[in-house]
C-alpha positions, 0 to 999 in steps of 0.5 A: 500499500502507498504510504501516502494512502496509510498516512491519509488513513491514519490522520482520518483514524485520529481526527475521529478519535479527537472528535469522540474523544472531545464529545466524551470529555464533555460527557465527563468519561475520564476513563473512556478519555484515557482509553482514547489517549492510549489509542492515539499514542500508538497510532502515532508510534506507528505512523512514525515507525511507517515513515521511518521505514519508508524513508529507509526503503527510498534510500535503499531503493535509490542505492539499489538504482544507483549501484545498477546503474554504476554496474552497468556503466562499468559494464560498458567500460569493461567491453571497451577495456577488453577491445582496446590496448591503448590506456589513453583511450580508456582515460578518454572515456572517463568523464563527468557523465560517467563519474555522475552515473556512478554517483559521484561529482569528482575523480582522481586517478593517479599513477606512479611514474616508472622513472621519479616514483612520483604520483602524476594524475592521468585523469581528473573530474571535478578538479582545475588544473590548478587545484591538480598541481596542488593536489599532486604536489601535496600527496608526493610532499607528504608521501601519501602514495603508501597510504593510497596504495594499500591493497587490503580494501578500498579507504572510505573517509566522511567529514562526520568522522571524528578523527585526526588521522592522515586519511582524514587529513586527505579530505582538505587536501582532495577538497571533498566532504566525503571519498573513497580510494581503492589501489590499482594493481597490475601482477599484484603490484600497486601502481596507482589508485582511484578516488572518487568523492562528493563535495555535499554533505548529502552525499556521502559514500557509503560501504556499498560503493566499495565494490564498484570502486574495486571493479572500476580499478581492477578494470584500469588495472587490466587496461594497464596490463593489456597496454603494457603487454601490447606495447611489449608484444609490439615492440618485439614484434618490430624488433623482430622485423628489424632483425629480419630485414638485417639478417636478410640483408646479410644473406642476400650479401652472402648469396651474392658472394657465394655467387661470386666465389661459385662463378670464380670457382667455375671459371677456375675450373673451366680455366684449369681443366682447359690447361690440363686438356692440352698436355693430356692430349699430347700425352695420349697422342704420344701414347698412341703412336709408340703403341703402333711401333712407328718409332721403333720395336715396342716390347710386351712389357713397354705395351703394357704400360703404354696400354695403361697410360692410355686408359689412365688418360682416357679416365683424366679426360673423362673427369675433365670433360664432366669438370667443364660441363658442370663449370658450363652448366653452372655458368649458363653457358650449356644451352641444352639442345631439346629435341622430340624423341620417344621415350622407348627408343632412348631407353633401348639405346641406353640399355644396349650401352649398359647391358654388358655390365649387367651381364658381366655381374649377372644382375637382373634388368627390368623396365617397367613402363606405365605411360601412354604417351611415348614422346618427351623433349630432351637434350638426347645426349645429355640424357643418356649421360643421366641415365648412364650415371645412374644405371652405372651406379646401380650396376656397381653397388648391387652385388652379384644376382641383384636386380636393378628396376627401371620404372616410368610413370606419368604424373600430373605434366611430368614424366617420372624416371625411377631407377631402383637397385638391391644395392648396398645403399647409403649410409644415414650421415651421408645423405645429405652429401650425395649430389655434392661435387666429389663426394664419395661414400665411406663404405668399403665397396665404394673405396674399391670402385674408382670414381671422381664423385662428379656423376650424381653432381652433374646428373642433378645439374643436367636434370635442372637444366631441364627443369626437372627434380631429382631425389632418392630414397636409400636403406643401408644394406637394402639398395637405393632409388633415385627418382626424377621428373622431366617435364612432357613439354 
């Protein structure tokens, strides 16, 4: 029931009683008068209780409304805190309407400067610039920071509280009749405080305000931490970018130096190879003349030595030719003479060359072709070198009665060739070095078999010059499988 209706009923009741009281008084009924007086006193007492209760309910309703408004306001601020990494953006939202919604007329947010350790104002409402300077001076001079940074609970001070403590002295410094403060903490360390207060005696802060202020302080703390983390992350990202740029420039410089060194190496190899060719040709020529007997009879022992000279000369010529070819391909001086040829005819020709070695070791050689399109565009002489190198290696490193399989199949726009053997395989530690120039695996069989270590390096460069790719799989003691692809067209 509305309080005003209750009061009206009580007034009518009192008037009614007064009427009967007056009438009875005139009638001289003293006993009845006393009873009526008691009733009037009870009604008066109940009216006072009702009015007092109503005032308390109104005050509680107002406090509840203010709290709901404050929580909603802080909720809106919280959404901004979670979506920004700039604390200044948060401070810009803290204006007079924001503070009034929380039920206060003054606000002060101060943080400790990292370098000086002094309190610095970050946001203020209800204070002039001159007042802020005075407050900063007083608070720093009288060392109030420790008091305002207390982490236990918010500090609440009202003017009507009789006290001579430091907290009470803050009322004059902050020019308020009542205020409440809460520390701002980042990672459990106080870095500043929030103060909210009122200048009116009728707007005293209450214990219920501490919850709102604690939420507010936590939001500011979270915003500061987000900003700090973002700044650190952004700084780390920029530093990483700077290092990447520096490292990239260093690598580009090193790459350029490597290119120059590689060119110098290729030029040197090419020059030396040409220089070696001339005397080697002479040696081979003189050995051939001596073997014919044109310069005199050749004894069997002499002929045997001359044949060795011729044999080793041929090996040196082969080595020099490989070196020259590698140097030319690296420098781009070799142009592949591309021709459209039959894959079957090319393989038949290569098998004819390699078959004597295969039969000598009693090795089984199989060709497994899964292609429908038999044509490919390559340099026939260079591709012959690729197959002969790979097949010769497969035969050399495969024990007697082993097997070598040539497999051909189509893969997208490429033709894929594989040469698989049941040989000794390649040690794991040697796998990354297989295509390096002059590399030979460290095993007993490889040391017995003579070679320059240039074959696979040359093979890789020829295939890459054809815009193809080469790779291999190998298992020690079980064999190897070299695979390369060449474009169809």
